[in-house]
Kinemage of the C-alpha trace (Angstrom):
@kinemage 1
@onewidth
@group {chain A} dominant
@subgroup {mainchain}
@vectorlist {calphas} color= white
{ca met a 1} P 25.880 -25.435 12.211
{ca lys a 2} L 23.771 -22.562 11.104
{ca thr a 3} L 26.481 -20.101 11.850
{ca asn a 4} L 28.983 -21.676 9.696
{ca his a 5} L 26.113 -22.053 6.691
{ca trp a 6} L 25.910 -18.135 6.880
{ca phe a 7} L 29.307 -17.643 7.062
{ca thr a 8} L 29.775 -19.694 3.786
{ca leu a 9} L 27.173 -17.862 1.968
{ca ala a 10} L 28.984 -14.664 2.829
{ca gly a 11} L 31.891 -15.706 1.245
{ca leu a 12} L 30.769 -16.994 -1.863
{ca leu a 13} L 28.780 -13.596 -2.310
{ca cys a 14} L 32.205 -11.755 -1.593
{ca ala a 15} L 33.894 -13.799 -4.103
{ca ala a 16} L 31.328 -13.220 -6.681
{ca leu a 17} L 31.364 -9.623 -6.253
{ca ala a 18} L 35.401 -9.286 -6.630
{ca val a 19} L 35.222 -11.366 -10.071
{ca ser a 20} L 32.619 -9.139 -11.164
{ca ala a 21} L 34.745 -5.951 -10.631
{ca ala a 22} L 37.524 -7.454 -12.290
{ca asp a 23} L 35.785 -8.022 -15.393
{ca thr a 24} L 34.635 -4.330 -15.826
{ca asn a 25} L 37.063 -2.187 -17.939
{ca pro a 26} L 38.206 1.114 -16.209
{ca val a 27} L 36.994 4.498 -17.437
{ca ser a 28} L 39.255 6.789 -18.756
{ca pro a 29} L 39.093 10.690 -18.063
{ca ala a 30} L 38.285 11.274 -21.823
{ca gln a 31} L 35.255 8.587 -21.526
{ca ala a 32} L 34.024 10.470 -18.527
{ca asp a 33} L 33.766 13.590 -20.344
{ca ala a 34} L 31.819 11.890 -23.346
{ca pro a 35} L 28.206 12.083 -23.471
{ca ala a 36} L 26.409 8.856 -22.461
{ca pro a 37} L 25.330 6.824 -25.475
{ca thr a 38} L 21.756 6.567 -25.840
{ca asp a 39} L 19.427 4.102 -28.010
{ca ala a 40} L 17.683 6.952 -29.622
{ca lys a 41} L 17.864 7.009 -33.385
{ca pro a 42} L 19.691 10.184 -34.765
{ca lys a 43} L 17.211 12.622 -36.108
{ca ile a 44} L 16.507 12.914 -39.889
{ca lys a 45} L 16.190 16.237 -40.971
{ca ala a 46} L 12.797 16.619 -42.966
{ca lys a 47} L 12.788 17.502 -46.485
{ca thr a 48} L 11.965 20.680 -47.154
{ca ala a 49} L 9.413 21.551 -49.819
{ca pro a 50} L 11.292 22.766 -53.077
{ca glu a 51} L 11.225 26.809 -53.215
{ca lys a 52} L 8.580 28.040 -55.616
{ca lys a 53} L 9.932 30.137 -58.248
{ca ala a 54} L 9.504 33.800 -58.117
{ca ala a 55} L 6.221 34.827 -59.933
{ca ala a 56} L 6.711 36.691 -63.104
{ca pro a 57} L 5.943 40.339 -62.706
{ca ala a 58} L 2.174 41.141 -63.870
{ca lys a 59} L 2.194 42.831 -67.061
{ca pro a 60} L 1.244 46.426 -66.870
{ca lys a 61} L -2.134 47.361 -68.493
{ca arg a 62} L -1.726 49.387 -71.715
{ca ala a 63} L -2.561 52.704 -70.894
{ca asp a 64} L -4.660 55.085 -73.076
{ca lys a 65} L -2.273 57.690 -75.292
{ca ser a 66} L -2.439 61.053 -74.538
{ca glu a 67} L -0.894 63.947 -76.756
{ca val a 68} L -1.396 67.746 -75.350
{ca leu a 69} L -1.112 69.930 -77.978
{ca pro a 70} L 1.634 72.534 -77.476
{ca thr a 71} L -1.087 75.153 -78.445
{ca pro a 72} L -4.856 74.808 -78.705
{ca glu a 73} L -6.123 74.276 -82.116
{ca pro a 74} L -9.313 75.191 -83.776
{ca ala a 75} L -11.866 72.744 -84.851
{ca ile a 76} L -15.511 72.912 -86.720
{ca ala a 77} L -18.260 70.519 -85.998
{ca lys a 78} L -18.932 68.473 -89.346
{ca gln a 79} L -22.746 67.491 -88.469
{ca asn a 80} L -25.416 68.240 -86.230
{ca his a 81} L -26.186 66.964 -82.767
{ca ile a 82} L -22.733 65.877 -81.885
{ca asn a 83} L -22.486 64.859 -78.143
{ca val a 84} L -20.036 66.497 -76.034
{ca arg a 85} L -19.193 63.782 -73.310
{ca gly a 86} L -18.013 64.190 -69.886
{ca gln a 87} L -15.311 61.411 -70.423
{ca ala a 88} L -13.199 59.775 -73.365
{ca ala a 89} L -15.576 56.990 -73.466
{ca ile a 90} L -18.747 56.327 -75.311
{ca gly a 91} L -20.767 55.404 -71.934
{ca ser a 92} L -20.057 58.546 -70.162
{ca glu a 93} L -22.443 61.096 -69.648
{ca ile a 94} L -23.716 63.762 -72.293
{ca leu a 95} L -23.031 67.204 -71.468
{ca thr a 96} L -24.344 69.119 -74.347
{ca his a 97} L -24.440 68.912 -78.194
{ca leu a 98} L -22.637 70.873 -81.112
{ca gln a 99} L -24.491 71.569 -84.372
{ca lys a 100} L -22.708 71.654 -87.702
{ca gly a 101} L -20.197 74.565 -88.385
{ca asp a 102} L -19.790 75.277 -84.529
{ca tyr a 103} L -16.182 76.156 -83.682
{ca val a 104} L -14.296 74.597 -80.815
{ca thr a 105} L -11.186 74.736 -79.315
{ca val a 106} L -8.921 71.450 -79.066
{ca leu a 107} L -6.675 71.041 -76.053
{ca glu a 108} L -5.484 67.161 -76.021
{ca glu a 109} L -5.853 64.220 -78.600
{ca ile a 110} L -6.371 60.760 -76.699
{ca thr a 111} L -6.246 57.303 -78.384
{ca leu a 112} L -7.660 54.283 -76.091
{ca ala a 113} L -5.675 51.226 -75.810
{ca lys a 114} L -8.608 48.875 -75.689
{ca pro a 115} L -11.792 50.681 -77.224
{ca lys a 116} L -14.984 48.796 -76.629
{ca thr a 117} L -17.319 47.583 -79.609
{ca asp a 118} L -18.385 50.429 -81.801
{ca glu a 119} L -16.688 52.729 -79.766
{ca pro a 120} L -14.316 55.690 -81.526
{ca ala a 121} L -10.696 54.748 -80.594
{ca lys a 122} L -9.520 58.411 -80.974
{ca trp a 123} L -10.999 61.231 -78.896
{ca leu a 124} L -10.389 65.085 -78.363
{ca arg a 125} L -10.617 66.826 -75.364
{ca ile a 126} L -12.109 70.517 -76.113
{ca ala a 127} L -12.671 73.456 -74.052
{ca leu a 128} L -16.292 73.121 -73.035
{ca pro a 129} L -19.059 75.363 -74.652
{ca thr a 130} L -20.564 78.098 -72.667
{ca asn a 131} L -24.027 76.456 -72.479
{ca ala a 132} L -22.786 73.050 -71.102
{ca pro a 133} L -23.854 72.620 -67.549
{ca val a 134} L -21.058 72.761 -64.857
{ca trp a 135} L -21.821 72.284 -60.875
{ca ile a 136} L -19.567 72.629 -57.819
{ca his a 137} L -20.391 71.692 -53.962
{ca asn a 138} L -21.737 74.436 -52.215
{ca gly a 139} L -19.784 73.686 -49.019
{ca phe a 140} L -16.672 74.889 -50.591
{ca val a 141} L -17.860 78.342 -51.604
{ca asp a 142} L -17.841 81.438 -49.711
{ca pro a 143} L -21.550 82.239 -49.409
{ca ala a 144} L -20.768 85.865 -49.048
{ca thr a 145} L -18.140 86.737 -51.789
{ca lys a 146} L -18.743 83.422 -53.790
{ca ala a 147} L -15.129 82.625 -53.788
{ca val a 148} L -13.673 78.954 -53.731
{ca thr a 149} L -12.247 78.025 -50.295
{ca pro a 150} L -10.116 74.911 -50.914
{ca asn a 151} L -6.608 75.100 -52.719
{ca lys a 152} L -8.495 72.940 -55.812
{ca leu a 153} L -12.207 72.435 -56.298
{ca asn a 154} L -13.539 69.768 -58.783
{ca leu a 155} L -15.848 70.995 -61.443
{ca arg a 156} L -18.663 68.336 -62.164
{ca gly a 157} L -21.085 67.362 -65.072
{ca gly a 158} L -23.937 67.409 -62.753
{ca pro a 159} L -25.272 67.761 -59.273
{ca gly a 160} L -23.287 64.774 -57.457
{ca glu a 161} L -20.018 63.194 -57.122
{ca asn a 162} L -21.147 60.214 -59.222
{ca tyr a 163} L -20.781 62.747 -62.184
{ca ser a 164} L -17.305 63.259 -64.306
{ca ile a 165} L -14.953 65.796 -63.331
{ca leu a 166} L -14.599 68.638 -66.051
{ca gly a 167} L -11.857 70.584 -64.682
{ca arg a 168} L -10.872 72.418 -61.251
{ca leu a 169} L -11.044 75.728 -59.757
{ca ser a 170} L -8.258 77.386 -57.684
{ca lys a 171} L -8.633 79.146 -54.336
{ca gly a 172} L -10.132 82.417 -54.643
{ca ala a 173} L -11.963 82.139 -58.065
{ca val a 174} L -14.952 83.920 -57.816
{ca val a 175} L -18.124 81.652 -59.439
{ca lys a 176} L -21.237 83.046 -60.872
{ca glu a 177} L -24.416 81.092 -59.673
{ca ile a 178} L -27.036 79.842 -62.385
{ca asp a 179} L -29.074 77.241 -60.404
{ca val a 180} L -29.040 75.300 -56.939
{ca lys a 181} L -29.869 71.870 -56.365
{ca asp a 182} L -29.748 70.499 -52.778
{ca gln a 183} L -25.964 70.765 -51.854
{ca trp a 184} L -24.914 71.799 -55.477
{ca thr a 185} L -24.852 74.945 -57.344
{ca arg a 186} L -24.529 75.067 -61.358
{ca ile a 187} L -22.307 77.917 -62.352
{ca glu a 188} L -21.302 79.855 -65.259
{ca thr a 189} L -19.088 77.621 -67.490
{ca pro a 190} L -15.524 78.594 -66.677
{ca ala a 191} L -12.678 78.964 -69.079
{ca asp a 192} L -10.787 75.959 -67.665
{ca ala a 193} L -13.817 73.549 -67.933
{ca tyr a 194} L -13.307 70.789 -70.743
{ca gly a 195} L -15.225 67.887 -72.415
{ca phe a 196} L -14.541 65.105 -75.023
{ca val a 197} L -15.787 64.290 -78.359
{ca ala a 198} L -15.314 61.713 -80.690
{ca ala a 199} L -12.273 62.919 -83.063
{ca his a 200} L -14.006 61.753 -86.657
{ca leu a 201} L -16.831 64.141 -85.892
{ca leu a 202} L -14.567 67.286 -85.669
{ca thr a 203} L -12.690 68.774 -88.761
{ca arg a 204} L -9.324 70.133 -87.171
{ca gln a 205} L -7.689 73.380 -88.566
{ca val a 206} L -3.972 73.243 -88.267
{ca pro a 207} L -2.185 76.467 -88.361
{ca ala a 208} L -0.193 77.025 -91.435
{ca pro a 209} L 3.433 77.083 -90.512
{ca ala a 210} L 5.527 80.383 -90.279
{ca pro a 211} L 6.664 81.742 -93.673
{ca ala a 212} L 10.288 80.930 -94.363
{ca glu a 213} L 12.893 83.899 -93.733
{ca pro a 214} L 13.942 84.897 -97.043
{ca ala a 215} L 17.667 83.566 -98.133
{ca pro a 216} L 20.276 86.224 -97.660
{ca lys a 217} L 21.421 88.126 -100.650
{ca pro a 218} L 24.660 86.994 -102.284
{ca ile a 219} L 27.478 89.627 -101.406
{ca asp a 220} L 29.236 91.061 -104.644
{ca thr a 221} L 32.635 89.682 -105.046
{ca ile a 222} L 35.541 92.247 -104.685
{ca val a 223} L 38.260 91.857 -107.268
{ca ala a 224} L 41.370 93.752 -106.276
{ca val a 225} L 42.994 95.624 -108.902
{ca thr a 226} L 46.838 95.602 -108.839
{ca pro a 227} L 49.044 98.720 -109.608
{ca asp a 228} L 50.509 97.120 -112.674
{ca ala a 229} L 47.031 96.402 -114.557
{ca lys a 230} L 46.611 98.443 -117.481
{ca pro a 231} L 43.328 100.536 -117.373
{ca ala a 232} L 40.881 99.691 -120.213
{ca pro a 233} L 40.866 101.989 -123.170
{ca val a 234} L 38.206 104.712 -122.830
{ca val a 235} L 36.027 104.457 -126.076
{ca glu a 236} L 34.240 107.926 -126.689
{ca pro a 237} L 30.644 107.460 -128.252
{ca ala a 238} L 29.808 108.729 -131.647
{ca pro a 239} L 28.153 111.878 -131.762
{ca ala a 240} L 24.409 111.260 -132.155
{ca val a 241} L 22.906 112.477 -135.585
{ca pro a 242} L 19.737 113.993 -134.803
{ca pro a 243} L 16.900 112.732 -136.939
{ca pro a 244} L 15.363 114.669 -139.867
{ca thr a 245} L 12.535 116.858 -138.873
{ca ile a 246} L 9.070 115.857 -140.219
{ca glu a 247} L 6.175 118.086 -140.476
{ca pro a 248} L 3.266 116.602 -138.864
{ca ala a 249} L 0.089 116.159 -141.204
{ca pro a 250} L -2.870 118.322 -140.522
{ca lys a 251} L -5.544 116.499 -138.624
{ca ala a 252} L -8.359 115.805 -140.957
{ca glu a 253} L -11.737 116.846 -139.313
{ca pro a 254} L -14.081 114.094 -138.785
{ca thr a 255} L -17.159 113.931 -140.733
{ca thr a 256} L -19.118 111.265 -139.188
{ca thr a 257} L -21.009 112.114 -135.818
{ca pro a 258} L -19.944 109.795 -132.975
{ca ala a 259} L -22.243 107.100 -131.820
{ca pro a 260} L -24.324 107.502 -128.898
{ca glu a 261} L -23.295 105.598 -125.528
{ca pro a 262} L -25.349 102.817 -124.900
{ca ser a 263} L -27.519 103.437 -121.802
{ca val a 264} L -27.266 101.151 -118.755
{ca val a 265} L -30.602 99.090 -118.385
{ca ile a 266} L -31.273 98.131 -114.539
{ca glu a 267} L -33.343 95.211 -114.239
{ca pro a 268} L -35.767 95.243 -111.216
{ca val a 269} L -35.203 92.628 -108.725
{ca val a 270} L -37.931 90.001 -108.713
{ca lys a 271} L -38.986 88.488 -105.496
{ca arg a 272} L -39.405 84.639 -105.370
{ca ile a 273} L -42.795 84.652 -104.105
{ca val a 274} L -44.209 81.215 -103.710
{ca ala a 275} L -47.206 79.037 -102.002
{ca arg a 276} L -46.545 76.157 -99.714
{ca glu a 277} L -49.063 73.859 -98.020
{ca gly a 278} L -48.005 71.639 -95.023
{ca tyr a 279} L -48.333 71.483 -91.419
{ca val a 280} L -46.738 74.051 -89.138
{ca arg a 281} L -44.173 72.568 -86.487
{ca arg a 282} L -41.831 73.793 -83.840
{ca ala a 283} L -38.416 73.761 -84.787
{ca val a 284} L -36.398 70.916 -83.158
{ca ser a 285} L -32.765 72.357 -83.648
{ca pro a 286} L -31.818 75.302 -81.160
{ca ala a 287} L -29.857 76.881 -83.804
{ca ala a 288} L -32.440 76.922 -86.433
{ca pro a 289} L -32.690 80.174 -88.129
{ca thr a 290} L -36.646 80.563 -87.185
{ca phe a 291} L -38.752 78.922 -84.356
{ca phe a 292} L -41.454 77.388 -86.706
{ca glu a 293} L -40.991 75.211 -89.682
{ca leu a 294} L -43.356 73.725 -92.560
{ca glu a 295} L -43.840 70.286 -92.655
{ca ser a 296} L -44.474 68.161 -96.003
{ca pro a 297} L -48.026 66.472 -95.520
{ca asp a 298} L -46.693 63.467 -98.063
{ca thr a 299} L -42.996 62.792 -97.149
{ca lys a 300} L -42.841 64.607 -93.461
{ca lys a 301} L -39.867 66.207 -94.415
{ca ile a 302} L -39.201 70.098 -93.579
{ca ile a 303} L -39.998 72.271 -96.600
{ca asn a 304} L -39.434 75.804 -95.240
{ca tyr a 305} L -38.606 77.639 -92.074
{ca leu a 306} L -41.180 80.092 -91.209
{ca tyr a 307} L -40.617 83.492 -90.441
{ca trp a 308} L -43.597 86.049 -89.878
{ca pro a 309} L -42.056 89.821 -89.594
{ca lys a 310} L -43.864 92.078 -87.480
{ca gln a 311} L -44.930 94.762 -90.328
{ca asn a 312} L -47.225 92.793 -92.824
{ca thr a 313} L -50.367 93.408 -94.575
{ca gly a 314} L -52.097 90.000 -93.439
{ca asp a 315} L -54.539 89.599 -90.417
{ca ile a 316} L -51.525 88.554 -88.101
{ca lys a 317} L -49.801 91.505 -86.708
{ca asp a 318} L -46.920 89.749 -84.508
{ca thr a 319} L -44.694 86.993 -84.963
{ca arg a 320} L -45.891 85.367 -81.696
{ca asp a 321} L -49.314 84.664 -83.172
{ca ile a 322} L -48.147 82.322 -85.526
{ca lys a 323} L -48.157 79.901 -82.485
{ca gln a 324} L -51.921 79.589 -83.086
{ca phe a 325} L -51.275 77.527 -86.181
{ca lys a 326} L -49.069 74.957 -84.559
{ca gly a 327} L -49.988 71.648 -85.538
{ca phe a 328} L -52.504 72.354 -88.239
{ca arg a 329} L -52.237 72.342 -91.915
{ca val a 330} L -52.209 75.661 -93.360
{ca ile a 331} L -51.367 77.429 -96.988
{ca val a 332} L -48.745 79.907 -96.624
{ca thr a 333} L -47.804 82.540 -99.223
{ca gly a 334} L -44.530 84.820 -99.102
{ca glu a 335} L -40.859 85.349 -100.227
{ca glu a 336} L -38.487 82.369 -100.442
{ca ser a 337} L -34.869 82.649 -99.539
{ca leu a 338} L -31.726 80.820 -98.296
{ca asp a 339} L -29.981 81.329 -95.010
{ca glu a 340} L -26.164 80.687 -95.521
{ca arg a 341} L -26.186 78.351 -92.321
{ca trp a 342} L -29.001 76.514 -93.844
{ca pro a 343} L -28.250 76.062 -97.374
{ca asn a 344} L -30.609 72.816 -97.890
{ca ile a 345} L -33.869 74.447 -96.598
{ca pro a 346} L -35.004 77.862 -97.648
{ca val a 347} L -36.711 80.465 -95.139
{ca leu a 348} L -40.156 81.430 -96.337
{ca thr a 349} L -40.913 85.098 -95.049
{ca leu a 350} L -44.827 84.897 -94.722
{ca glu a 351} L -47.066 87.591 -96.430
{ca asn a 352} L -50.204 85.313 -95.770
{ca ile a 353} L -51.177 82.379 -93.943
{ca gln a 354} L -54.765 80.409 -93.971
{ca leu a 355} L -56.124 77.194 -92.980
{ca ala a 356} L -56.022 74.431 -95.555
{ca pro a 357} L -59.422 73.346 -96.669
């Protein structure tokens, strides 16, 4: 009984399997090679951020305009105490000063693109005056020959790398030492050293243009004469008639005596002897005609420049003795004259000096 039951279950199971196989579609070779479908959703391409526009190129900074002169030009200082600086800028270091009437050589004209407040826009690069300080580093000079060892050596306005460059020396150039400070040496100002001055403080002397060549002389026109042309008739001049002979009248003897020639009167040169009272001060300007000056006790302005010659009739026998009156109120007497360099302040050649009561 149990055996028949198991056979029945096995037959039912086989029948179910046969029906299931009949419902399944056969697989074609093309479908076999195709990839199996998946439940994964297709990937969505991520949106990329829009490309940024290329940044506009930065505007170049306005550079200073520089014009190197084809030939150096002379110039004259307009006033006293003009600053000569290490750079074309109002804040750069002061190297030396120019006095009114000093001559300099202009090498270049510079126009600042963006000058600062109260800063001149135009500057002139000039050949550095001989009294300006110029420094170099000791390590680049042969201690025995004083010759420059590198190909180029910077000239500085002071003993340090923070000072402005005033030019360069080439290898082999020999320098002359003036002073030494730590690792730096002050040298005699080279011819190639330069500085900068505000353009409005100098009067430039532009050289006159070369004279124009004279125009060529016109060529005379030559007229050809043909053989058929008749020559012009020759007119002989009439004979000259001699003028009648006139006997000269006898000269009359003068009856009056000639007037005497006027005698030349030479007037003696009168010296301008004056007396002044004031305080003896040391002259401030290094270009002053004398070392001492007389200051007015009322206006505090300079009255005279004081000059005491070595030969005099006073009590003081030497120019250096005037130092003892420095700072004192004195009465001076002497000849007053003008120096062409200082037309506004006369020079007083002392004949006597004494303390004011």
